[in-house]
PASEBA-1860 file (N, C-alpha, C; in nm, 3 decimals):
! residues 273
1> MIGVELRK> 0.083/-0.143/-0.025/0.008/0.025/0.017/0.066/0.138/0.011 ~ 0.173/0.101/0.072/0.300/0.247/0.092/0.328/0.273/-0.055 ~ 0.391/0.135/-0.122/0.462/0.161/-0.263/0.340/0.201/-0.324 ~ 0.211/0.183/-0.359/0.126/0.242/-0.459/0.120/0.416/-0.429 ~ 0.113/0.402/-0.284/0.101/0.559/-0.239/0.212/0.652/-0.315 ~ 0.316/0.580/-0.289/0.464/0.699/-0.340/0.491/0.671/-0.446 ~ 0.429/0.583/-0.535/0.436/0.595/-0.697/0.323/0.677/-0.775 ~ 0.197/0.716/-0.685/0.124/0.770/-0.720/0.168/0.936/-0.700
9> LLRSRRTW> 0.237/0.960/-0.586/0.324/1.080/-0.557/0.425/1.103/-0.635 ~ 0.498/1.044/-0.679/0.646/1.080/-0.764/0.592/1.084/-0.892 ~ 0.446/1.032/-0.920/0.438/1.042/-1.088/0.363/1.138/-1.078 ~ 0.297/1.179/-0.990/0.223/1.296/-1.012/0.291/1.468/-1.087 ~ 0.244/1.520/-1.163/0.292/1.625/-1.221/0.240/1.758/-1.118 ~ 0.133/1.743/-1.067/0.137/1.845/-0.940/0.197/1.831/-0.786 ~ 0.268/1.722/-0.783/0.382/1.709/-0.695/0.483/1.786/-0.718 ~ 0.581/1.778/-0.829/0.666/1.832/-0.835/0.679/1.982/-0.914
17> ATILLVDS> 0.504/2.008/-0.914/0.463/2.178/-0.954/0.457/2.240/-0.815 ~ 0.421/2.192/-0.728/0.445/2.261/-0.584/0.559/2.252/-0.531 ~ 0.685/2.174/-0.542/0.798/2.136/-0.535/0.855/2.277/-0.576 ~ 0.800/2.291/-0.706/0.905/2.364/-0.800/0.866/2.541/-0.731 ~ 0.724/2.544/-0.716/0.669/2.672/-0.650/0.732/2.682/-0.504 ~ 0.742/2.617/-0.432/0.789/2.661/-0.300/0.952/2.672/-0.295 ~ 0.997/2.629/-0.382/1.149/2.639/-0.435/1.179/2.761/-0.485 ~ 1.063/2.776/-0.547/1.121/2.940/-0.657/1.146/3.066/-0.575
25> LPTLVGVL> 1.035/3.096/-0.468/1.070/3.174/-0.346/1.194/3.238/-0.333 ~ 1.252/3.124/-0.250/1.420/3.157/-0.159/1.514/3.157/-0.283 ~ 1.476/3.084/-0.395/1.570/3.116/-0.539/1.569/3.281/-0.589 ~ 1.443/3.305/-0.599/1.416/3.458/-0.642/1.480/3.549/-0.539 ~ 1.468/3.535/-0.416/1.535/3.594/-0.315/1.666/3.616/-0.334 ~ 1.735/3.465/-0.351/1.877/3.481/-0.373/1.917/3.522/-0.509 ~ 1.836/3.519/-0.596/1.890/3.640/-0.698/1.895/3.773/-0.692 ~ 1.761/3.834/-0.626/1.804/3.979/-0.568/1.887/3.987/-0.479
33> LAVTDLGP> 1.944/3.896/-0.394/2.038/3.976/-0.307/2.155/3.984/-0.393 ~ 2.190/3.882/-0.485/2.325/3.881/-0.549/2.311/4.015/-0.650 ~ 2.227/4.002/-0.712/2.194/4.147/-0.798/2.197/4.277/-0.732 ~ 2.123/4.298/-0.633/2.133/4.436/-0.575/2.218/4.442/-0.445 ~ 2.314/4.323/-0.407/2.359/4.307/-0.312/2.335/4.390/-0.188 ~ 2.181/4.445/-0.178/2.112/4.483/-0.023/2.051/4.361/0.006 ~ 2.107/4.325/0.120/2.072/4.238/0.238/2.000/4.322/0.373 ~ 1.910/4.255/0.458/1.885/4.301/0.559/1.978/4.341/0.648
41> RPGEGPAF> 1.928/4.425/0.718/2.012/4.437/0.836/2.051/4.300/0.939 ~ 2.127/4.293/1.030/2.143/4.194/1.141/2.001/4.184/1.227 ~ 1.932/4.105/1.208/1.815/4.088/1.341/1.691/4.134/1.261 ~ 1.696/4.184/1.129/1.598/4.208/1.052/1.563/4.113/0.919 ~ 1.449/4.080/0.907/1.425/3.989/0.806/1.419/3.835/0.851 ~ 1.411/3.760/0.765/1.397/3.600/0.775/1.600/3.560/0.884 ~ 1.577/3.487/0.927/1.668/3.437/1.009/1.807/3.393/0.909 ~ 1.919/3.429/0.962/2.049/3.398/0.840/2.061/3.506/0.750
49> LSAVLTDG> 1.930/3.559/0.671/1.939/3.596/0.546/2.023/3.731/0.555 ~ 2.054/3.806/0.671/2.158/3.942/0.691/2.290/3.910/0.678 ~ 2.300/3.756/0.675/2.461/3.678/0.686/2.478/3.655/0.554 ~ 2.419/3.621/0.464/2.433/3.534/0.369/2.490/3.610/0.244 ~ 2.532/3.711/0.251/2.618/3.830/0.142/2.769/3.773/0.166 ~ 2.795/3.752/0.319/2.914/3.716/0.338/2.973/3.579/0.309 ~ 2.867/3.475/0.349/2.842/3.347/0.361/2.730/3.276/0.315 ~ 2.762/3.226/0.184/2.658/3.155/0.089/2.629/3.030/0.154
57> TLFPLAAL> 2.702/2.972/0.231/2.672/2.816/0.271/2.567/2.842/0.374 ~ 2.520/2.954/0.452/2.395/2.992/0.534/2.274/2.989/0.436 ~ 2.292/3.008/0.309/2.148/3.020/0.249/2.053/2.927/0.263 ~ 2.065/2.827/0.280/1.968/2.719/0.292/1.909/2.679/0.407 ~ 1.954/2.764/0.521/1.894/2.817/0.640/1.795/2.923/0.624 ~ 1.852/3.025/0.544/1.794/3.133/0.526/1.664/3.119/0.456 ~ 1.696/2.996/0.348/1.555/2.969/0.235/1.453/2.871/0.363 ~ 1.521/2.808/0.436/1.413/2.722/0.530/1.341/2.838/0.600
65> AIVLPLFL> 1.399/2.944/0.648/1.320/3.001/0.755/1.214/3.103/0.639 ~ 1.241/3.156/0.512/1.173/3.205/0.430/1.036/3.124/0.402 ~ 1.043/3.003/0.362/0.917/2.907/0.319/0.836/2.846/0.446 ~ 0.945/2.825/0.599/0.844/2.750/0.676/0.760/2.815/0.732 ~ 0.734/2.955/0.778/0.629/3.015/0.826/0.492/2.985/0.747 ~ 0.507/3.037/0.585/0.367/2.991/0.525/0.367/2.936/0.394 ~ 0.486/2.931/0.302/0.462/2.842/0.159/0.462/2.704/0.181 ~ 0.577/2.670/0.271/0.563/2.505/0.322/0.445/2.448/0.375
73> PIAVAVTA> 0.370/2.512/0.477/0.272/2.452/0.541/0.171/2.464/0.416 ~ 0.131/2.575/0.375/0.032/2.553/0.258/0.065/2.446/0.146 ~ 0.130/2.411/0.085/0.174/2.299/0.011/0.164/2.178/0.093 ~ 0.204/2.146/0.232/0.177/2.014/0.282/0.029/2.010/0.317 ~ -0.016/2.159/0.330/-0.178/2.128/0.372/-0.256/2.095/0.257 ~ -0.225/2.146/0.154/-0.289/2.092/0.041/-0.308/1.937/0.006 ~ -0.148/1.905/0.005/-0.106/1.746/-0.042/-0.181/1.646/0.033 ~ -0.138/1.712/0.185/-0.250/1.605/0.316/-0.417/1.641/0.286
81> GEAVAGEA> -0.440/1.739/0.266/-0.598/1.761/0.264/-0.634/1.649/0.166 ~ -0.565/1.629/0.053/-0.634/1.554/-0.041/-0.633/1.414/-0.022 ~ -0.573/1.357/0.089/-0.527/1.231/0.095/-0.647/1.123/0.100 ~ -0.738/1.169/0.178/-0.888/1.083/0.193/-0.990/1.177/0.124 ~ -0.975/1.271/0.125/-1.103/1.308/0.081/-1.124/1.374/-0.065 ~ -0.998/1.374/-0.098/-0.932/1.327/-0.254/-0.981/1.224/-0.326 ~ -0.932/1.133/-0.275/-0.991/1.007/-0.307/-1.129/0.980/-0.339 ~ -1.221/1.024/-0.200/-1.383/1.022/-0.158/-1.442/1.096/-0.273
89> AAGTLRYV> -1.389/1.236/-0.326/-1.432/1.299/-0.441/-1.437/1.248/-0.568 ~ -1.334/1.193/-0.592/-1.279/1.108/-0.738/-1.401/0.981/-0.717 ~ -1.444/0.916/-0.665/-1.491/0.790/-0.616/-1.440/0.694/-0.597 ~ -1.303/0.717/-0.586/-1.218/0.552/-0.591/-1.193/0.549/-0.416 ~ -1.227/0.589/-0.342/-1.173/0.569/-0.192/-1.279/0.432/-0.163 ~ -1.393/0.407/-0.233/-1.487/0.257/-0.140/-1.411/0.112/-0.269 ~ -1.362/0.228/-0.348/-1.288/0.084/-0.446/-1.127/0.022/-0.376 ~ -1.060/0.147/-0.336/-0.928/0.128/-0.254/-0.969/0.050/-0.149
97> LVRPVSRL> -1.100/0.045/-0.055/-1.097/-0.021/0.069/-1.182/-0.101/0.036 ~ -1.226/-0.188/-0.073/-1.262/-0.329/-0.110/-1.161/-0.421/-0.089 ~ -1.018/-0.347/-0.118/-0.930/-0.451/-0.123/-0.896/-0.513/0.008 ~ -0.813/-0.586/0.051/-0.782/-0.657/0.163/-0.687/-0.585/0.245 ~ -0.723/-0.410/0.272/-0.630/-0.339/0.346/-0.707/-0.262/0.436 ~ -0.652/-0.295/0.574/-0.717/-0.231/0.693/-0.731/-0.075/0.660 ~ -0.801/-0.023/0.723/-0.813/0.137/0.701/-0.705/0.208/0.764 ~ -0.638/0.162/0.903/-0.546/0.227/0.966/-0.405/0.190/0.851
105> RFLVAKLV> -0.401/0.108/0.774/-0.306/0.070/0.707/-0.282/0.181/0.601 ~ -0.455/0.163/0.499/-0.455/0.314/0.455/-0.423/0.405/0.494 ~ -0.483/0.441/0.647/-0.409/0.584/0.680/-0.262/0.622/0.656 ~ -0.212/0.503/0.740/-0.082/0.512/0.734/0.045/0.532/0.608 ~ -0.038/0.468/0.532/0.058/0.486/0.383/0.003/0.617/0.313 ~ -0.064/0.686/0.341/-0.129/0.868/0.322/-0.040/0.898/0.385 ~ -0.004/0.883/0.530/0.022/1.009/0.599/0.212/0.971/0.553 ~ 0.291/0.876/0.539/0.385/0.809/0.494/0.434/0.901/0.367
113> SVLVFVVI> 0.334/0.871/0.228/0.327/0.941/0.144/0.359/1.099/0.133 ~ 0.261/1.173/0.229/0.277/1.338/0.248/0.435/1.354/0.343 ~ 0.449/1.243/0.429/0.617/1.286/0.459/0.690/1.261/0.353 ~ 0.706/1.181/0.252/0.810/1.165/0.157/0.805/1.277/0.076 ~ 0.683/1.383/0.050/0.661/1.482/0.010/0.744/1.592/0.067 ~ 0.720/1.601/0.221/0.790/1.747/0.274/0.964/1.714/0.279 ~ 0.978/1.560/0.285/1.168/1.535/0.257/1.185/1.593/0.194 ~ 1.152/1.555/0.077/1.195/1.590/-0.108/1.180/1.770/-0.121
121> TVLVVAAT> 1.079/1.762/-0.052/1.075/1.951/-0.083/1.155/2.010/0.012 ~ 1.173/1.991/0.122/1.305/2.068/0.215/1.428/2.034/0.140 ~ 1.442/1.875/0.140/1.582/1.856/0.048/1.600/1.934/-0.053 ~ 1.524/1.971/-0.148/1.563/2.019/-0.284/1.501/2.179/-0.274 ~ 1.458/2.185/-0.143/1.479/2.414/-0.100/1.606/2.389/-0.073 ~ 1.674/2.319/0.037/1.829/2.318/0.101/1.903/2.321/-0.053 ~ 1.886/2.207/-0.088/2.013/2.162/-0.209/2.038/2.271/-0.307 ~ 1.867/2.370/-0.356/1.908/2.471/-0.470/1.991/2.589/-0.379
129> AYVVGLVL> 1.914/2.615/-0.253/1.963/2.723/-0.160/2.120/2.696/-0.159 ~ 2.172/2.629/-0.138/2.287/2.555/-0.110/2.400/2.611/-0.243 ~ 2.309/2.582/-0.359/2.377/2.620/-0.499/2.398/2.766/-0.506 ~ 2.296/2.799/-0.505/2.241/2.946/-0.554/2.344/3.015/-0.441 ~ 2.392/2.981/-0.308/2.450/3.076/-0.197/2.614/3.069/-0.298 ~ 2.625/2.930/-0.325/2.750/2.938/-0.357/2.791/3.000/-0.469 ~ 2.717/2.957/-0.569/2.721/3.057/-0.705/2.734/3.172/-0.679 ~ 2.611/3.256/-0.648/2.535/3.389/-0.628/2.612/3.502/-0.542
137> LGNESVTA> 2.609/3.433/-0.397/2.622/3.489/-0.291/2.759/3.490/-0.222 ~ 2.805/3.583/-0.140/2.965/3.588/-0.133/2.997/3.468/-0.024 ~ 3.128/3.460/0.014/3.160/3.302/0.090/3.317/3.358/0.130 ~ 3.319/3.500/0.171/3.452/3.549/0.199/3.488/3.533/0.303 ~ 3.352/3.508/0.400/3.423/3.445/0.572/3.472/3.326/0.554 ~ 3.400/3.233/0.458/3.461/3.108/0.497/3.583/3.104/0.465 ~ 3.616/3.173/0.324/3.751/3.157/0.270/3.852/3.178/0.387 ~ 3.832/3.335/0.408/3.905/3.338/0.522/3.957/3.304/0.634
145> TGAATSVS> 3.850/3.235/0.685/3.875/3.170/0.867/3.827/3.005/0.817 ~ 3.817/2.954/0.689/3.791/2.795/0.691/3.637/2.752/0.777 ~ 3.554/2.851/0.822/3.461/2.833/0.909/3.351/2.923/0.884 ~ 3.235/2.884/0.903/3.106/2.955/0.901/3.071/3.011/1.012 ~ 3.023/3.103/1.017/2.999/3.243/1.151/2.855/3.140/1.220 ~ 2.847/3.146/1.353/2.708/3.113/1.422/2.661/3.243/1.417 ~ 2.495/3.195/1.482/2.429/3.308/1.545/2.511/3.411/1.625 ~ 2.570/3.342/1.740/2.636/3.383/1.857/2.761/3.454/1.815
153> GSSLSTPE> 2.777/3.467/1.694/2.923/3.535/1.629/3.040/3.438/1.651 ~ 3.027/3.304/1.720/3.175/3.252/1.714/3.184/3.180/1.568 ~ 3.290/3.086/1.583/3.289/2.988/1.407/3.298/2.885/1.440 ~ 3.203/2.821/1.329/3.168/2.660/1.293/3.247/2.621/1.190 ~ 3.313/2.542/1.234/3.372/2.440/1.135/3.280/2.359/1.031 ~ 3.333/2.333/0.915/3.252/2.266/0.824/3.175/2.147/0.885 ~ 3.238/2.040/0.930/3.131/1.946/0.970/3.026/1.996/1.101 ~ 3.068/2.083/1.191/2.964/2.125/1.258/2.813/2.215/1.197
161> LVGRTFLA> 2.889/2.279/1.123/2.769/2.332/1.019/2.666/2.259/0.952 ~ 2.735/2.151/0.876/2.670/2.046/0.822/2.571/1.962/0.919 ~ 2.616/1.907/1.023/2.580/1.853/1.121/2.451/1.917/1.184 ~ 2.451/2.058/1.215/2.332/2.152/1.255/2.239/2.168/1.136 ~ 2.302/2.175/1.011/2.211/2.230/0.914/2.113/2.087/0.916 ~ 2.171/1.962/0.870/2.094/1.847/0.879/1.972/1.840/0.986 ~ 2.027/1.882/1.153/1.927/1.884/1.244/1.839/1.953/1.236 ~ 1.857/2.117/1.175/1.782/2.206/1.143/1.661/2.126/1.010
169> LGYAMLCM> 1.710/2.069/0.896/1.643/2.022/0.855/1.512/1.905/0.878 ~ 1.586/1.820/0.954/1.514/1.718/1.032/1.391/1.797/1.140 ~ 1.459/1.889/1.187/1.333/1.951/1.245/1.218/2.064/1.201 ~ 1.261/2.082/1.109/1.175/2.107/1.005/1.051/2.059/0.942 ~ 1.130/1.919/0.928/1.036/1.836/0.850/0.916/1.746/0.987 ~ 0.986/1.751/1.103/0.903/1.722/1.193/0.783/1.825/1.227 ~ 0.806/1.966/1.230/0.690/2.036/1.225/0.586/2.065/1.097 ~ 0.625/2.020/0.974/0.522/1.997/0.884/0.468/1.874/0.889
177> LGVATIAL> 0.550/1.762/0.944/0.456/1.668/0.998/0.314/1.686/1.068 ~ 0.355/1.779/1.169/0.241/1.802/1.274/0.110/1.890/1.149 ~ 0.175/1.960/1.087/0.071/2.011/0.952/-0.007/1.935/0.910 ~ 0.081/1.804/0.875/0.018/1.703/0.758/-0.071/1.619/0.822 ~ -0.079/1.625/0.985/-0.148/1.502/1.076/-0.272/1.577/1.074 ~ -0.278/1.719/1.087/-0.413/1.796/1.097/-0.469/1.832/0.984 ~ -0.413/1.823/0.888/-0.492/1.770/0.729/-0.506/1.674/0.702 ~ -0.460/1.597/0.746/-0.535/1.432/0.734/-0.615/1.394/0.812
185> FLSTAVQS> -0.611/1.459/0.907/-0.749/1.448/1.018/-0.876/1.507/0.963 ~ -0.839/1.648/0.896/-0.955/1.717/0.837/-1.001/1.674/0.708 ~ -0.945/1.610/0.628/-0.905/1.484/0.503/-1.019/1.402/0.543 ~ -1.034/1.342/0.677/-1.110/1.229/0.696/-1.266/1.283/0.748 ~ -1.254/1.424/0.758/-1.396/1.458/0.826/-1.464/1.549/0.712 ~ -1.421/1.565/0.596/-1.476/1.680/0.546/-1.517/1.593/0.384 ~ -1.565/1.668/0.346/-1.605/1.589/0.204/-1.542/1.628/0.085 ~ -1.443/1.752/0.131/-1.355/1.832/-0.020/-1.222/1.835/0.051
193> SLGAALGT> -1.133/1.812/-0.041/-1.034/1.826/-0.025/-0.961/1.970/-0.019 ~ -1.030/2.060/-0.077/-0.999/2.231/-0.045/-1.048/2.236/0.081 ~ -1.163/2.231/0.142/-1.205/2.236/0.276/-1.107/2.174/0.373 ~ -1.050/2.057/0.356/-0.949/1.998/0.443/-0.829/2.103/0.461 ~ -0.780/2.130/0.307/-0.683/2.227/0.295/-0.686/2.422/0.396 ~ -0.789/2.413/0.342/-0.836/2.550/0.406/-0.876/2.555/0.549 ~ -0.893/2.430/0.617/-0.877/2.429/0.747/-0.771/2.409/0.799 ~ -0.696/2.335/0.734/-0.547/2.338/0.809/-0.459/2.455/0.809
201> MAVFVGSA> -0.511/2.579/0.695/-0.416/2.668/0.677/-0.481/2.744/0.809 ~ -0.601/2.778/0.802/-0.712/2.846/0.911/-0.662/2.791/1.083 ~ -0.598/2.691/1.075/-0.530/2.653/1.195/-0.394/2.696/1.237 ~ -0.319/2.686/1.119/-0.174/2.791/1.136/-0.172/2.912/1.141 ~ -0.269/2.971/1.045/-0.300/3.145/1.055/-0.338/3.190/1.185 ~ -0.444/3.120/1.246/-0.518/3.169/1.366/-0.398/3.132/1.486 ~ -0.285/3.053/1.473/-0.198/3.019/1.596/-0.116/3.115/1.552 ~ -0.050/3.162/1.433/0.025/3.287/1.416/-0.002/3.389/1.461
209> LLMTLDAA> -0.157/3.434/1.463/-0.196/3.545/1.474/-0.204/3.529/1.618 ~ -0.279/3.439/1.705/-0.266/3.422/1.857/-0.128/3.486/1.937 ~ -0.046/3.423/1.837/0.124/3.438/1.940/0.173/3.569/1.925 ~ 0.074/3.686/1.846/0.102/3.817/1.846/0.029/3.913/1.976 ~ -0.073/3.837/2.038/-0.130/3.882/2.136/-0.144/3.859/2.276 ~ -0.096/3.963/2.336/-0.040/3.939/2.493/-0.160/3.853/2.579 ~ -0.294/3.851/2.524/-0.408/3.789/2.597/-0.407/3.659/2.580 ~ -0.309/3.621/2.484/-0.287/3.453/2.437/-0.204/3.383/2.505
217> DALSDFLP> -0.097/3.443/2.590/0.019/3.419/2.652/-0.032/3.250/2.710 ~ -0.094/3.257/2.757/-0.122/3.107/2.839/-0.127/3.020/2.747 ~ -0.184/3.036/2.638/-0.176/2.946/2.506/-0.075/2.924/2.433 ~ 0.029/2.985/2.429/0.132/3.028/2.321/0.213/2.905/2.325 ~ 0.253/2.876/2.430/0.317/2.715/2.430/0.256/2.609/2.384 ~ 0.165/2.609/2.375/0.057/2.475/2.306/0.027/2.520/2.147 ~ 0.042/2.614/2.089/-0.006/2.634/1.993/0.120/2.541/1.843 ~ 0.065/2.524/1.743/0.122/2.471/1.677/0.261/2.542/1.588
225> TRYWLAFV> 0.197/2.644/1.572/0.310/2.718/1.490/0.448/2.810/1.601 ~ 0.429/2.778/1.758/0.515/2.810/1.828/0.648/2.815/1.866 ~ 0.690/2.684/1.803/0.836/2.670/1.773/0.898/2.653/1.652 ~ 0.820/2.662/1.535/0.849/2.675/1.408/1.028/2.704/1.389 ~ 1.021/2.826/1.446/1.160/2.875/1.357/1.273/2.845/1.502 ~ 1.242/2.751/1.558/1.343/2.749/1.684/1.474/2.632/1.647 ~ 1.464/2.644/1.518/1.618/2.560/1.438/1.705/2.694/1.475 ~ 1.686/2.805/1.465/1.763/2.905/1.488/1.863/2.881/1.609
233> DLFRDPIL> 1.792/2.834/1.683/1.872/2.811/1.802/1.988/2.683/1.791 ~ 1.960/2.608/1.733/2.098/2.494/1.669/2.221/2.571/1.637 ~ 2.209/2.733/1.572/2.291/2.784/1.537/2.386/2.873/1.654 ~ 2.312/2.894/1.770/2.403/2.941/1.862/2.487/2.861/1.950 ~ 2.586/2.914/1.990/2.714/2.872/2.074/2.763/2.899/2.205 ~ 2.680/2.797/2.298/2.635/2.685/2.268/2.519/2.652/2.228 ~ 2.462/2.555/2.150/2.300/2.536/2.142/2.217/2.579/2.245 ~ 2.143/2.611/2.224/1.993/2.661/2.321/1.925/2.545/2.272
241> WKDVQAGV> 1.897/2.415/2.343/1.797/2.326/2.351/1.628/2.368/2.396 ~ 1.645/2.442/2.496/1.492/2.445/2.522/1.411/2.451/2.471 ~ 1.389/2.524/2.349/1.259/2.555/2.255/1.268/2.431/2.141 ~ 1.403/2.413/2.164/1.413/2.299/2.007/1.329/2.170/2.098 ~ 1.378/2.144/2.172/1.325/2.016/2.250/1.187/2.038/2.314 ~ 1.151/2.122/2.335/0.967/2.172/2.354/0.899/2.148/2.200 ~ 1.008/2.221/2.111/0.915/2.218/1.990/0.918/2.054/1.921 ~ 0.988/1.992/1.975/0.979/1.842/1.899/0.881/1.754/2.020
249> LLQVAYVA> 0.882/1.773/2.148/0.777/1.716/2.189/0.609/1.793/2.153 ~ 0.625/1.914/2.167/0.496/1.971/2.097/0.443/1.886/1.945 ~ 0.514/1.891/1.864/0.497/1.821/1.758/0.464/1.686/1.740 ~ 0.529/1.605/1.849/0.524/1.479/1.841/0.395/1.453/1.874 ~ 0.354/1.543/1.987/0.186/1.545/2.050/0.084/1.577/1.961 ~ 0.140/1.654/1.868/0.005/1.693/1.755/-0.018/1.601/1.650 ~ 0.094/1.527/1.634/0.113/1.416/1.533/0.021/1.312/1.575 ~ 0.058/1.250/1.697/-0.001/1.125/1.790/-0.165/1.160/1.797
257> VFFAAAWA> -0.188/1.291/1.840/-0.303/1.330/1.873/-0.410/1.344/1.732 ~ -0.352/1.414/1.642/-0.430/1.398/1.529/-0.442/1.296/1.443 ~ -0.330/1.204/1.463/-0.347/1.106/1.372/-0.417/1.008/1.436 ~ -0.422/0.993/1.544/-0.539/0.893/1.646/-0.658/0.928/1.621 ~ -0.692/1.078/1.594/-0.824/1.106/1.578/-0.885/1.086/1.426 ~ -0.813/1.118/1.341/-0.811/1.095/1.182/-0.848/0.907/1.190 ~ -0.781/0.803/1.247/-0.809/0.706/1.289/-0.917/0.692/1.317 ~ -0.955/0.726/1.456/-1.074/0.715/1.489/-1.223/0.730/1.426
265> NFATKDVA> -1.203/0.858/1.341/-1.294/0.917/1.262/-1.318/0.861/1.126 ~ -1.198/0.781/1.074/-1.191/0.684/0.952/-1.224/0.604/0.982 ~ -1.184/0.504/1.080/-1.269/0.362/1.104/-1.400/0.359/1.111 ~ -1.484/0.458/1.129/-1.630/0.443/1.157/-1.683/0.510/1.041 ~ -1.627/0.577/0.913/-1.704/0.643/0.818/-1.757/0.548/0.723 ~ -1.853/0.605/0.705/-1.935/0.526/0.588/-1.886/0.596/0.444 ~ -1.812/0.489/0.373/-1.787/0.523/0.249/-1.833/0.454/0.148 ~ -1.932/0.376/0.152/-2.012/0.331/0.095/-2.123/0.394/-0.046
273> D> -2.124/0.535/-0.017/-2.155/0.611/-0.127/-2.055/0.635/-0.214
END
């Protein structure tokens, strides 16, 4: 079942078109930075963006900070929102379930497929940004010192930078898995894949808005978007693990709760029509 879903994912033109669209924004930003040579001042704009003019190897992290708050979650919400509702709308869901496949296995296959989409998208964004950073942006600090500069101002060796970058990418993937399970649950609850995607987007947009309100401080630590950008702390010296660990625990909780809710809803769902 997982193999079937992965083949459908990888053969879909929409999959690659979506990945291309997500990848296009940080690429455009990189080109504009190279052409204008004008980056934001330190502390302004997405994380790491002010540093990439002198260290292009940091551009994958800046690209991640650019797509993570909005564009990547939208792509994940659309992909995961179609998982069940899209099959139902197309009239193929009942035929899929006629096979000797449990509904739990069906949901797991759908979630794995979305996770693979997330992994491919994040890796494509990071790889493209790395090439753009090396080709178009500066690398004077790396050439001069043989090391990249951390957020704290200290030097990071190449192995340290690579290791922390992969940790950051893994952390972003986990955050998007939380988005995927919310969308998967809504996909089992509504008849329209668009409704599931819009519902998921409403959740994380509402979360982002609540984080700006002092009155919602009591809820802030439990909002799904609360720790999305905590990967920046992986590039401090020493690493600040508090928010990263809190973010991991929060996303694991969201994945567990909403996948269980999706299974509970789908297990009793009437798909005869």
